C-alpha positions as CSV (number, residue, x, y, z in Angstrom):
1,M,-0.1,0.1,0.2
2,L,1.3,3.9,-0.7
3,L,0.8,6.2,1.7
4,P,0.2,9.7,1.1
5,P,3.1,11.8,0.2
6,R,5.0,13.4,2.5
7,R,4.4,17.1,1.9
8,S,0.4,16.3,2.2
9,E,1.5,14.8,6.0
10,Y,3.9,18.2,6.4
11,G,2.5,20.8,8.8
12,N,1.8,22.0,12.2
13,T,1.8,19.6,15.0
14,F,-1.4,19.3,18.2
15,G,1.8,19.7,21.0
16,P,3.0,22.7,20.5
17,R,1.3,26.4,20.7
18,R,2.1,29.4,18.8
19,N,1.8,32.0,21.4
20,N,2.2,31.3,25.5
21,W,2.6,33.3,28.0
22,I,3.0,32.4,32.0
23,T,3.7,34.7,34.5
24,T,3.9,33.4,38.4
25,L,4.4,35.5,41.6
26,I,4.9,35.4,44.5
27,Y,3.5,38.6,46.8
28,E,3.6,38.9,50.8
29,L,1.2,41.2,52.0
30,P,2.5,44.8,54.0
31,F,0.3,43.9,57.3
32,G,1.9,42.8,60.6
33,S,5.3,42.8,62.4
34,G,8.1,44.4,60.3
35,K,5.6,45.5,57.9
36,R,4.2,48.8,56.3
37,F,0.8,48.7,57.7
38,A,-0.2,46.9,61.7
39,S,3.1,46.3,62.6
40,S,2.9,47.7,66.1
41,S,-0.2,45.5,67.2
42,S,0.6,41.9,68.3
43,A,-3.1,41.3,68.1
44,L,-3.9,43.0,64.6
45,N,-0.1,41.1,63.0
46,A,-1.7,37.4,64.6
47,I,-4.6,37.8,62.5
48,I,-3.7,39.5,59.1
49,G,0.0,39.6,59.4
50,G,2.4,37.0,57.5
51,W,0.3,36.6,55.2
52,Q,1.0,35.8,51.2
53,T,-0.3,34.9,47.9
54,S,1.1,32.9,44.8
55,N,-0.4,33.3,41.7
56,I,0.3,31.6,38.1
57,F,-1.0,33.5,35.1
58,L,-1.6,31.3,31.4
59,V,-2.3,32.9,28.7
60,Q,-2.0,30.9,25.4
61,S,-3.2,30.5,21.9
62,G,-4.8,26.6,21.0
63,P,-3.3,23.6,19.5
64,F,-3.1,23.5,15.8
65,L,-6.2,21.1,14.2
66,T,-6.2,19.0,11.2
67,P,-9.7,18.4,9.6
68,V,-10.2,14.9,8.7
69,F,-12.8,12.4,7.1
70,S,-13.0,8.1,6.8
71,G,-14.8,5.4,5.0
72,G,-13.3,7.1,1.5
73,D,-10.0,6.4,-0.6
74,P,-9.5,9.1,-3.4
75,S,-5.8,8.4,-3.8
76,G,-6.7,4.8,-5.2
77,T,-3.5,3.8,-2.9
78,G,-5.9,2.2,-0.3
79,S,-5.2,4.4,2.3
80,G,-8.4,5.3,3.4
81,T,-9.6,1.3,3.3
82,F,-7.4,-0.8,4.2
83,D,-6.4,0.5,7.7
84,N,-9.0,3.2,7.6
85,R,-6.5,5.8,8.2
86,P,-7.8,9.1,8.6
87,Q,-8.1,11.1,4.7
88,H,-7.8,14.9,3.7
89,P,-10.7,16.9,2.6
90,D,-10.5,19.6,-0.2
91,R,-10.1,22.7,1.2
92,V,-12.6,25.6,-0.8
93,G,-12.8,28.5,1.5
94,P,-11.9,30.1,4.8
95,W,-12.4,28.1,7.5
96,A,-13.0,30.4,10.6
97,P,-16.6,32.3,10.9
98,G,-16.7,36.0,11.7
99,A,-17.6,35.2,15.4
100,Q,-16.4,31.8,16.9
101,N,-18.1,30.2,19.9
102,S,-19.0,26.9,20.6
103,A,-21.3,25.9,18.0
104,Q,-19.8,26.9,15.4
105,W,-15.9,27.0,15.6
106,I,-14.6,26.0,11.9
107,L,-16.8,27.0,9.0
108,S,-18.1,23.5,7.3
109,S,-18.4,25.3,4.0
110,A,-14.5,25.4,3.8
111,F,-14.1,22.0,3.4
112,V,-15.7,19.0,1.0
113,C,-14.7,15.4,0.2
114,P,-12.7,14.9,-2.8
115,T,-15.7,14.5,-5.6
116,G,-17.9,15.7,-3.1
117,N,-18.4,12.2,-2.3
118,C,-16.3,11.0,0.9
119,A,-17.4,7.2,-0.1
120,V,-14.9,8.1,-3.5
121,G,-12.4,5.3,-4.2
122,T,-14.3,2.3,-2.0
123,G,-16.2,0.8,-4.6
124,N,-19.4,1.4,-2.9
125,T,-22.7,1.3,-5.3
126,N,-22.8,5.1,-6.9
127,A,-19.5,6.0,-5.5
128,P,-16.8,7.6,-7.6
129,A,-14.1,5.8,-8.8
130,P,-10.4,7.3,-7.3
131,I,-9.3,10.4,-8.5
132,G,-5.7,9.5,-8.0
133,R,-4.6,12.2,-5.3
134,F,-5.1,13.1,-1.7
135,G,-7.3,15.7,-0.9
136,T,-6.3,19.3,-0.6
137,S,-6.1,20.6,2.9
138,G,-3.3,20.5,5.0
139,V,-2.5,19.1,8.3
140,G,-2.3,21.7,11.7
141,I,-4.1,24.5,9.5
142,I,-6.5,24.7,12.0
143,E,-6.3,26.6,15.5
144,G,-8.6,25.4,17.9
145,P,-9.5,27.3,21.4
146,G,-6.8,29.1,23.6
147,T,-6.5,28.8,27.1
148,I,-6.9,31.7,30.1
149,N,-6.3,30.4,33.2
150,W,-4.9,31.9,37.0
151,D,-4.3,29.9,39.6
152,F,-4.4,31.3,43.0
153,A,-3.2,30.6,46.9
154,V,-3.1,32.0,49.9
155,S,-0.7,31.0,52.7
156,K,-0.2,32.0,56.6
157,S,2.4,30.7,59.0
158,F,2.5,30.6,62.7
159,N,5.1,29.8,65.0
160,L,4.1,27.0,67.3
161,T,7.4,26.5,69.0
162,E,10.7,28.1,68.5
163,R,11.3,25.1,65.9
164,A,8.3,24.2,64.6
165,R,5.9,26.4,62.0
166,L,2.4,25.7,61.1
167,R,1.4,26.7,57.6
168,F,-2.3,27.0,56.7
169,E,-3.1,27.5,52.5
170,V,-6.2,28.0,50.5
171,S,-5.4,27.0,46.6
172,F,-7.8,27.4,43.6
173,V,-7.7,26.0,40.3
174,N,-8.9,28.6,37.7
175,V,-9.6,31.0,40.5
176,L,-12.3,32.9,38.1
177,N,-14.0,30.2,36.7
178,H,-13.1,31.3,33.2
179,V,-14.6,28.9,30.2
180,N,-11.8,27.8,28.2
181,L,-13.2,25.5,25.2
182,G,-12.2,22.2,24.7
183,I,-11.4,20.7,20.8
184,P,-13.8,20.9,18.1
185,D,-15.7,18.0,16.0
186,M,-13.0,17.7,13.4
187,N,-14.4,15.4,10.8
188,I,-15.9,16.9,8.1
189,T,-18.7,14.2,7.4
190,D,-20.5,14.8,10.9
191,V,-23.0,17.3,10.2
192,N,-23.3,20.6,12.4
193,N,-26.7,22.3,12.6
194,P,-27.4,23.9,15.6
195,S,-31.0,24.8,15.0
196,Q,-31.9,21.2,14.5
197,G,-29.5,20.3,17.7
198,L,-26.9,18.3,15.8
199,C,-23.3,19.2,16.8
200,G,-20.6,18.4,14.4
201,F,-18.2,18.9,12.3
202,G,-16.4,22.5,14.1
203,C,-19.2,22.1,17.3
204,I,-17.2,22.0,20.6
205,T,-19.3,19.9,23.3
206,S,-16.7,20.1,26.1
207,A,-14.7,22.4,27.8
208,Q,-10.8,21.6,28.8
209,G,-10.0,19.9,31.8
210,L,-7.8,19.7,34.4
211,Y,-5.5,17.8,33.1
212,Q,-4.7,20.6,30.7
213,F,-4.3,23.0,34.2
214,A,-7.8,24.9,32.7
215,G,-10.7,23.0,33.9
216,A,-13.3,24.5,36.2
217,R,-12.6,26.5,39.8
218,S,-11.4,23.8,42.0
219,G,-9.8,24.5,45.5
220,Q,-8.6,22.8,48.6
221,I,-7.7,23.7,52.0
222,G,-4.1,22.5,53.7
223,A,-2.3,22.4,56.4
224,R,1.3,21.1,57.4
225,I,3.5,22.2,60.6
226,D,7.9,22.5,59.2
227,F,10.1,21.8,61.9
């Protein structure tokens, strides 16, 4: 079986992002002993002194995505029929709608199956014969949703003895609970029609998860003793 030419598989890969900004910041609040405010009151120092915030702020562009279709073999090489290898469609127009959202991140009109029939080259009844080429659409030509995330923690340490300290901390992942959209459906044969309740090609059905450090807000409370 012949594989697609190398140039058809050359492009941006899914993992790396075009743009990535990350900032970390640790800040001690200016209250309590030795600080600018409330430094002379032992009572205030016990309550509001010694607090520290930790912040991680992330902004990155989306992953590179590749439109595909399955069940066809336009090249006639067996690439799409012997091992069900996803095939490249033909690109016929711009892929990004004027206002991207979860219902339509990609324009369905931008891609078509070669010959207009996704069963091309399969030998099925009424299916066109192979046309001797792969689809014109490339790899990684679509940029998925980006990520905005702020992780925040606040902590305070208390002296228990001369050698032991108690550290109390409250931390949050995605403290603003910003919704980061997940990956859209990339199979052009999946019909997308929001008015009919169909969520197919270019439609997003989930948000990014905690494994991407961008899921729904979650928090935890912890304490530890350092000695």
